[in-house]
C-alpha positions in Angstrom: 54.1 167.6 98.0 56.2 169.5 100.6 59.9 170.0 100.3 60.4 168.0 103.5 58.6 164.9 102.0 60.6 165.2 98.8 63.9 165.2 100.8 62.8 162.1 102.8 61.9 160.2 99.5 65.3 161.1 98.0 67.1 159.9 101.1 65.2 156.6 101.1 65.8 156.1 97.4 69.5 156.7 97.8 69.6 154.3 100.6 67.9 151.6 98.6 70.3 152.1 95.7 73.3 151.9 98.0 72.0 148.7 99.7 71.3 147.1 96.3 74.7 148.1 95.0 76.4 146.5 98.0 74.3 143.4 97.6 75.2 143.1 93.9 78.9 143.5 94.7 78.6 140.9 97.5 76.8 138.4 95.2 79.3 139.0 92.5 82.2 138.3 94.8 80.5 135.2 96.1 79.9 134.0 92.5 83.6 134.4 91.8 84.6 132.5 94.9 82.2 129.7 94.1 83.6 129.5 90.5 87.2 129.1 91.5 88.4 125.9 89.8 89.8 123.2 92.2 93.5 122.6 92.0 94.3 119.3 90.2 95.5 116.5 92.4 99.0 115.6 91.7 100.5 112.1 91.9 101.8 112.5 95.4 98.4 113.6 96.7 96.4 110.7 95.1 96.8 108.2 98.0 95.9 110.9 100.5 92.5 111.5 98.9 91.5 108.2 97.4 89.8 107.0 100.6 87.0 109.6 100.0 83.9 107.6 98.9 83.1 107.8 95.2 86.2 109.7 94.2 87.9 108.9 90.8 91.6 109.3 90.5 92.7 110.0 86.9 96.3 109.1 86.1 96.1 110.0 82.5 93.5 110.1 79.8 91.9 106.6 79.7 93.7 105.5 82.9 91.9 106.0 86.2 90.7 104.2 89.3 87.9 104.5 91.8 86.2 102.6 94.6 84.1 99.6 93.5 80.7 100.6 92.2 77.6 98.8 93.5 77.4 97.2 90.0 80.9 95.8 90.2 80.3 94.6 93.8 77.3 92.7 92.6 79.2 91.2 89.7 82.1 89.9 91.9 80.2 88.9 95.0 80.3 85.2 95.5 82.7 84.8 92.6 86.1 86.6 92.8 85.1 88.1 96.1 84.4 85.7 98.9 83.5 86.7 102.5 86.8 86.7 104.4 88.7 88.3 107.3 91.6 89.5 105.0 90.2 91.9 102.4 87.1 94.1 102.1 85.5 95.9 99.2 86.8 99.1 100.6 90.4 97.8 100.2 89.9 97.4 96.5 89.8 99.7 93.5 88.5 99.2 90.0 91.2 100.4 87.5 90.2 101.3 84.0 93.0 101.1 81.4 93.6 101.2 77.7 95.6 98.5 75.9 96.7 97.4 72.5 95.3 94.0 71.5 96.9 91.3 69.5 95.2 92.7 66.4 97.0 96.1 67.0 93.7 97.7 67.8 93.0 99.8 71.0 90.7 98.5 73.7 89.6 99.4 77.2 89.8 96.9 80.1 89.3 96.8 83.9 91.4 95.3 86.6 90.5 95.1 90.3 93.5 95.7 92.6 94.4 96.7 96.1 94.1 100.4 96.8 97.8 100.5 97.8 98.9 99.5 94.3 96.2 101.2 92.2 98.4 104.1 91.3 101.2 101.7 90.2 98.9 99.6 88.1 97.6 102.7 86.3 101.2 103.8 85.6 102.3 100.3 84.5 99.5 99.9 82.0 100.1 103.4 80.7 103.7 102.4 80.0 102.6 99.2 78.2 100.0 101.2 76.2 102.5 103.8 75.2 105.0 101.1 74.1 102.1 99.4 72.2 102.9 96.2 74.2 100.3 93.6 73.0 97.8 92.2 75.5 95.1 89.9 74.1 92.4 90.8 76.5 91.7 92.3 80.0 88.5 91.2 81.6 87.3 90.6 85.1 87.9 87.0 86.1 84.2 86.9 87.0 83.4 86.6 83.3 84.9 83.1 83.8 83.0 82.5 87.0 86.2 83.3 88.9 87.8 80.1 87.4 91.5 81.0 87.2 92.3 78.2 84.9 89.6 79.1 82.5 90.8 82.7 82.5 94.4 81.6 81.9 93.5 79.2 79.1 91.7 82.1 77.3 94.9 84.2 77.8 93.0 86.7 79.9 95.1 89.3 81.8 93.6 89.7 85.3 94.3 90.7 88.9 92.1 90.3 92.0 90.6 86.9 92.8 90.1 85.6 96.3 91.5 82.0 96.1 94.1 79.6 97.2 97.2 78.7 95.1 96.4 75.6 92.9 97.2 72.5 94.9 98.0 74.3 98.1 96.3 75.7 101.2 98.1 79.0 100.8 96.1 82.1 99.9 97.3 83.6 96.6 98.7 87.1 96.2 95.6 87.7 94.0 93.4 87.4 97.1 95.0 90.6 98.4 94.7 92.4 95.0 98.5 92.8 94.8 99.2 90.6 91.8 98.6 90.8 88.0 98.9 88.0 85.5 99.9 89.1 82.0 99.1 87.0 78.9 99.0 83.8 81.0 98.7 81.4 78.1 102.0 82.4 76.7 103.5 82.8 80.2 102.4 79.8 82.2 102.8 78.6 85.7 105.4 75.7 85.6 106.0 73.3 88.5 106.7 69.6 89.0 105.1 66.7 90.8 101.6 67.4 89.5 101.7 65.1 86.5 99.6 66.4 83.6 99.0 69.6 85.6 102.7 70.6 85.8 101.9 73.4 83.4 99.0 75.8 84.1 96.9 76.5 82.1 97.1 72.9 80.8 96.9 74.1 77.2 100.1 76.1 77.6 102.6 73.2 77.3 104.1 74.7 74.1 105.1 77.8 76.0 106.7 76.1 79.1 110.1 75.9 77.4 111.5 79.4 77.9 114.5 78.7 75.7 112.1 78.6 72.7 111.4 81.7 70.6 107.7 82.7 70.4 105.6 85.9 70.5 104.3 87.4 73.8 106.9 85.7 75.9 107.9 87.8 79.0 111.6 87.9 79.7 113.8 89.8 82.1 114.5 93.3 80.9 111.7 93.6 78.4 109.0 96.3 78.3 106.6 94.4 80.5 109.2 93.3 83.0 110.6 96.8 83.3 107.2 98.5 83.7 106.5 96.4 86.8 110.0 95.9 88.4 111.0 99.5 88.1 108.1 100.2 90.5 109.2 97.7 93.1 107.2 94.7 91.8 108.6 91.2 91.6 108.3 88.6 88.9 107.4 84.9 89.4 109.6 84.1 86.4 112.6 84.7 88.7 111.5 82.2 91.4 113.7 79.1 91.8 110.7 76.8 91.8 108.0 76.8 90.7 108.2 79.4 87.9 105.2 81.7 87.3 106.0 83.6 84.1 102.7 85.5 84.0 102.8 86.7 87.6 103.9 90.1 88.9 103.3 91.0 92.5 104.1 93.7 95.1 104.8 92.8 98.7 102.9 95.3 100.8 101.8 93.0 103.7 
């Protein structure tokens, strides 16, 4: 082999080594760029990002919310969700929370609420959980075929349900996903002029007298009241008439 050919081979080999080296460096840099972890979304950013389809917003371990899954849409369609001109699936979020049951055991529940209060609801139920505030059960009202009275009679804590207020033509706050009913059997809806249905649920008569002492009664200034009211929510127990002791709501419309 001539000296000239050897020199040409050496030059080509060096060129290949150089190109490969640059390529390795480039790929290494790209790998590093691809592996940079995303910055965590802080509380102030949550409402700016939650309109992205399929995103889950985690408030704390065990407390998060996300757009309604197809499975949940199927469950609530024709029950708690009725076709209407007021609210759409995209306006709602499914909120997963932990809570302490009446047996002092830990459970997981789900509430459906308006996207504008989902962050509040996550924080409220985290406060209640941290305080070990007892809630008997948290189930979608659809498990009761969206029958509000059946849900209340079973002392189920719930939120969204597209319906009218009992005995009225007015759309309930629950239809907008801006209300939560807490331990409703022990904190009934009390009115007058409806005879045997002055107290709802009808099996809550023993708890209509708010001067009586009994467990699970919501009162102004207690843990449950403060968790909601400190975040701008209002309590039906402070209405002049009727009184809705289970009912917390936020005026956003």
